[in-house]
N, C-alpha and C positions, 0 to 999 in steps of 0.2 A: 504493500499500500504506499510505503514511503517513496518508493521509486516512481510509482504512478503520480503521486502528489508533486514530487519534484519536476517531473515532465510536464505536468499541467501547469505549474508555477512558471516554468521557463516559457512554455507555449503562450501563456497569457501575457507575457512581456515583463515578468517580474512584478514587484510590488506596485510600481507606478503604472504598469499596464493593467494590472488586475483591478486597481482602484480608479483607473481612468484619470489620473492626476496630470499626465502630460499629453493628453490627446488634443491636438490642435483644433479639431472640429467640435470639441465639447469643453469649452472653457468655463471654468467656475472658480470661485475663490474659497469655497468651504468644502469640507469632506462630508457634510451632512446630506448631500444629494447623490451619494454613491448608490447605484442600484442594488437591491436586496440580493439578487443572485450573485453579484460579485462578492458581497460580504459573506454569504453562505459558502462560496467556493474558498474564500480566504480562511474561514473557520475550519472547513474540512481539510485543507492543506496543512494548516498548523497542527490540527489534531493528529493527522496521519504521521507527520514527521516527528511529533512529540511522542507518540506511542511506539515508534520503531525502536527506541532505545530500551525501554523495559522489556519488550518482546525479545530483543537480542540478548539481554542480560539473563532473562529467564531460560532461554534456549541454551545458552552456554552452561548455565548452572545445572539444567536437566541433563544435558549430555555428559556432564562430569559427576552426576548423581549426588550433588550437594544437598544436604538435608533441608536447607531453606528454600531450595529451588522448586520443590514440589508444591508447597503452599503458595509461593509467589507466582508460579506458573498457572495455578488454578485461578488466582486472583486476576491476573492479566488476561486469561482466557475469558473469564466472566465479563470483564470490561469490553473485550474485543467482540463479544457477542452482539454488541450494538451495530457492528459493521455488517448489515444484512446484504446478501445472503451467504457470502463466503465466510465472513467472520463468525457468523452464527453457527455454521456447520463445523468449522475448525474449532471454535471455542467449546462447543458442546462435546465434541470428541475428545478434546484435551481434558476437560473436567471429568469426563467419564473414564478416561485412561488413567489419569492421575489419582482418582479416588478408588481405583481397583486395588484389591488386597495384594496382587502380585507386584504392583508398583510400589506399594508400601514396603513390602519385603525387600525389593531392590534397593530402595533408598535407606533402609535400616541396615541392610547387609551390603554395603557398597563393594562392587567388584574390585579386586586388587589392581587391575590395570586401568581403571577409570580415573 
């Protein structure tokens, strides 16, 4: 999602292109007249980029079977369920897989080469 958000940000012309502050055909002096769809796009881009870091941290911790990563991964998966439909499916699967008793056993008895 972060990669798609960065591509959308670049395609929109950066911050000034997204907020239409440097458009020569649409001159204005205040930011209060920004179209609503541009503000929603900016919020979505910021949310996607900011959520990429916790997802990467949780993924790294889960791949190394760190004890904190299981709970953190389930929390981040629950938050990412708001990204319908892909985030919902991946988040539901992650919560289901991390709450399974075999995952609990793996995180309590960490493999020696992990």
